[in-house]
C-alpha positions in Angstrom: -2.6 -27.6 -7.0 -0.7 -30.1 -4.7 2.4 -27.8 -5.2 0.3 -24.6 -4.2 -1.1 -26.3 -1.1 2.5 -27.4 0.2 3.8 -23.9 -0.5 1.0 -22.4 1.4 1.6 -24.7 4.2 5.2 -23.9 4.3 4.5 -20.1 4.1 2.0 -20.5 6.9 4.7 -22.0 9.2 7.1 -19.3 8.2 4.5 -16.6 9.1 4.3 -18.0 12.5 7.7 -16.7 13.3 6.2 -13.2 12.9 4.3 -13.5 16.2 7.3 -15.0 18.0 9.2 -12.7 20.5 12.1 -11.0 18.6 15.2 -12.6 19.7 18.3 -10.7 18.9 21.3 -12.4 17.5 23.9 -13.6 20.2 26.6 -11.2 21.2 24.9 -8.0 20.1 24.6 -4.9 22.3 21.2 -3.6 23.2 21.4 -0.8 20.7 22.2 -3.1 17.8 19.6 -5.6 18.9 16.9 -2.7 18.9 18.1 -1.6 15.3 17.4 -5.2 14.0 14.1 -5.3 15.7 13.1 -2.0 13.9 14.2 -3.7 10.7 12.2 -6.8 11.3 9.0 -4.9 12.1 9.2 -2.6 9.1 9.9 -5.6 6.8 6.8 -7.2 8.0 4.9 -4.1 8.1 5.6 -3.1 4.5 5.1 -6.7 3.2 1.6 -6.7 4.9 0.8 -3.3 3.2 1.4 -4.8 -0.2 -0.5 -7.8 0.6 2.6 -10.1 0.0 3.3 -13.5 1.6 7.0 -14.1 2.6 7.1 -16.5 -0.5 6.1 -13.6 -2.8 8.8 -11.3 -1.3 11.4 -14.0 -1.7 10.5 -14.6 -5.4 10.6 -10.9 -6.1 13.7 -9.9 -4.2 15.7 -12.9 -5.0 16.4 -13.2 -1.2 15.9 -16.9 0.1 13.1 -17.7 2.5 15.4 -18.7 5.2 17.3 -15.5 5.0 14.0 -13.5 5.1 12.7 -15.5 8.0 16.0 -14.5 9.8 15.5 -10.8 9.0 12.0 -10.9 10.1 12.8 -12.4 13.5 15.6 -9.7 14.3 18.4 -12.1 12.9 19.3 -9.8 9.9 22.7 -9.2 8.2 25.2 -7.8 10.8 26.4 -5.3 8.1 23.1 -3.4 8.8 24.1 -3.2 12.4 27.5 -1.6 11.2 25.5 0.9 9.2 23.5 1.6 12.2 26.4 2.3 14.5 28.1 4.6 11.9 24.8 6.6 11.5 24.6 6.9 15.4 28.2 8.2 15.6 27.2 11.0 13.0 24.1 11.6 15.0 22.1 11.0 11.9 19.3 8.5 11.1 20.1 5.5 8.8 17.7 6.9 6.1 19.6 10.2 6.1 22.8 8.4 5.0 20.9 7.6 1.7 19.2 10.8 1.3 19.6 12.9 -1.9 20.8 16.4 -1.8 17.2 17.7 -1.9 16.4 15.7 1.3 19.1 17.6 3.0 17.6 21.0 2.2 17.3 23.2 5.4 13.6 24.0 5.2 12.7 20.3 4.7 14.8 19.1 7.5 13.3 21.8 9.9 9.9 20.6 8.9 10.7 16.9 9.2 12.2 17.4 12.7 9.1 19.4 13.7 6.8 16.6 12.7 9.1 14.1 14.5 8.5 15.9 17.9 4.6 15.9 17.4 2.6 13.3 19.3 1.2 10.7 16.8 -2.4 12.0 17.7 -1.5 15.4 16.1 -0.3 14.2 12.8 -3.4 13.5 11.0 -4.6 17.1 11.8 -1.4 18.5 10.7 -1.6 16.5 7.4 -5.2 17.8 6.9 -4.1 21.5 7.6 -1.3 21.2 5.2 -3.4 19.9 2.4 -6.2 22.3 3.1 -3.7 25.2 2.7 -1.8 24.0 -0.3 -3.9 21.6 -2.4 -6.5 22.6 -4.9 -9.9 23.4 -3.6 -12.3 20.4 -2.8 -14.5 21.6 -5.6 -11.8 21.4 -8.1 -10.7 18.0 -6.8 -14.3 16.6 -7.2 -13.8 16.9 -11.0 -11.6 13.9 -10.6 -12.7 10.9 -8.5 -10.7 8.1 -7.4 -11.7 4.8 -5.9 -9.2 2.9 -3.6 -9.6 -0.3 -1.6 -8.7 -4.0 -1.6 -9.6 -6.2 -4.4 -13.1 -7.2 -4.2 -14.4 -3.9 -2.6 -16.2 -3.1 -5.9 -13.9 -0.6 -7.4 -14.4 -1.4 -11.1 -18.0 -2.2 -11.0 -18.8 1.0 -8.9 -16.4 3.0 -11.0 -18.1 2.3 -14.2 -21.6 2.9 -12.8 -20.5 6.1 -11.2 -18.6 7.3 -14.5 -22.0 6.7 -16.4 -24.1 8.7 -13.8 -21.8 11.6 -13.9 -21.0 11.4 -17.7 -17.3 11.2 -17.2 -14.7 8.7 -18.6 -13.9 5.6 -16.5 -10.3 4.8 -16.3 -8.6 1.7 -14.6 -5.1 2.7 -13.7 -3.7 -1.0 -13.9 -4.9 -1.2 -17.5 -3.2 2.1 -18.3 0.0 0.6 -16.9 -0.3 -2.5 -19.1 -1.0 -0.4 -22.1 2.1 1.9 -21.4 4.4 -1.0 -20.9 2.9 -3.4 -23.5 3.0 -6.2 -20.8 0.5 -7.7 -18.3 1.1 -6.7 -14.6 2.6 -10.0 -13.8 5.1 -9.7 -16.6 5.9 -6.1 -15.5 6.6 -7.4 -12.0 8.6 -10.3 -13.2 10.9 -8.3 -15.4 11.2 -4.9 -13.6 10.2 -5.8 -9.9 7.9 -3.9 -7.6 9.9 -0.9 -7.9 9.7 -0.7 -11.8 6.0 -1.3 -11.5 5.3 1.3 -9.0 7.4 3.9 -11.0 5.4 3.2 -14.1 2.2 3.3 -12.0 3.1 6.8 -10.8 4.0 7.9 -14.4 0.6 6.7 -15.7 -1.3 8.4 -12.9 0.4 11.7 -13.8 -0.6 11.2 -17.4 -4.3 10.7 -16.3 -4.2 14.0 -14.3 -3.0 15.8 -17.4 -5.3 14.1 -19.7 -8.5 14.1 -17.8 -9.8 17.2 -16.1 -12.9 15.1 -15.3 -12.6 11.4 -14.7 -13.5 8.5 -12.5 -10.4 6.5 -11.6 -10.1 3.0 -10.0 -6.6 2.0 -8.7 -4.9 -1.1 -7.4 -5.3 -1.7 -3.7 -1.6 -1.2 -2.8 -1.2 2.1 -4.3 -1.8 3.7 -0.7 1.4 2.2 0.3 3.5 4.2 -2.2 3.7 7.7 -0.6 4.7 9.7 -3.6 1.8 8.3 -5.7 -0.7 8.4 -2.9 0.1 12.1 -2.4 -0.9 12.6 -6.0 -4.1 11.1 -5.5 -5.0 13.0 -2.2 -3.9 16.1 -3.9 -5.5 15.9 -7.4 -8.6 13.7 -6.7 -11.6 13.3 -4.5 -10.6 10.1 -2.9 -13.2 7.4 -2.0 -12.2 4.3 0.0 -14.5 1.4 -0.8 -14.3 -1.5 1.8 -16.1 -4.6 2.9 -16.0 -7.2 5.3 -13.2 -9.8 4.8 -15.6 -12.6 3.9 -17.2 -10.4 1.2 -13.8 -9.6 -0.2 -13.1 -13.1 -0.5 -16.4 -14.2 -2.0 -16.3 -11.4 -4.6 -12.6 -12.4 -5.7 -13.8 -16.1 -5.9 -16.5 -14.7 -8.2 -13.8 -13.3 -10.2 -12.0 -16.4 -10.5 -8.9 -14.7 -9.2 -6.5 -17.8 -8.3 -4.0 -15.5 -6.7 -5.7 -15.7 -3.3 -9.2 -17.3 -4.0 -8.4 -21.0 -4.3 -10.8 -22.9 -2.2 -8.1 -25.2 -0.9 -6.1 -22.1 0.3 -9.1 -20.4 2.1 -7.4 -19.9 5.5 -4.2 -18.4 3.9 -6.4 -16.2 1.7 -8.4 -14.9 4.7 -5.3 -14.3 6.8 -3.8 -12.4 4.0 -7.0 -10.3 3.6 -7.0 -9.5 7.3 -3.3 -8.8 7.5 -3.5 -6.5 4.5 -6.5 -4.6 5.6 -4.9 -4.1 9.1 -1.6 -2.9 7.7 -3.3 -0.3 5.1 -6.2 0.6 7.4 -4.6 4.0 8.4 -3.7 4.9 4.9 -7.1 4.1 3.5 -8.6 6.3 6.1 -6.8 9.3 4.7 -9.5 9.2 1.9 -12.1 12.1 1.8 -14.9 9.6 2.0 -15.5 5.9 2.5 -18.2 3.6 1.9 -18.7 0.0 3.4 -20.0 -1.9 0.3 -20.8 -5.2 2.2 -24.6 -4.9 2.3 -25.1 -2.3 -0.6 -25.9 -2.7 -4.1 -24.0 -1.0 -6.8 -26.5 1.7 -7.4 -26.7 2.6 -3.5 -22.9 2.8 -3.5 -23.0 5.3 -6.3 -25.9 7.3 -4.7 -23.9 7.8 -1.6 -20.8 8.9 -3.4 -22.9 11.3 -5.4 -24.6 12.6 -2.3 -21.3 13.2 -0.6 -20.1 15.2 -3.8 -23.3 17.4 -3.6 -23.0 18.0 0.1 
């Protein structure tokens, strides 16, 4: 326990650099400094979406904590700056230099460039219109229901009750992943990293779609940060976001004896992590077709609200 507390204190000190002004490395021109600032913000953003502390990221990536701290404070590897300069000289984005042949297809490029020109306020409406035109009808999607949300929102408990109410099978995607790999989630991440785990998660989700024309599915909270997988959810399922107040999430996780974030001695770190993760994922969770705040509701009341929305 002492080691965990020390590690938490060290990580808390490192997180403080996230709110410091992004100071570019000495000797860089304005364009290079701006590129490093974007890189720093994106690393912190994606880390927040996945609910990872910097220590978690260091352990899973093999990159030292000091180096990650430099990257997250706009002091990243200069080779990235060189890459940015090459992309700029070619009038391309950095991402385009790593795109596959399909990504360079003419129609896709035109669509991407059109979307880039749209104000942020229009993007949700455009996405909704595209999905309405090209995904299965809502009535078909309601045959499959998926519950998303941070741990402690009630996905497993509500999912089981909802499946019983509707007479459908209940599936937990994380259990499907473990069965497919023959390993625990932690072992999968340790052996294959986040990338390997997410690829396996997507494959298992595709299998659920094929095997179950009607189902209630509960997913891990971070699945919404994986665009390819989340698109399958939104396209193939009636998506329900279950959420609660941060204190409620913490209490429920404590009740589950989940030591990952629920050690009493690490309460402040756990609450900071919950707040940061909810904030980073909020716009993604809000893409769900329906949401329920489970803070003050019983399981039966949550189930009734979901069933009522499906019948509407």
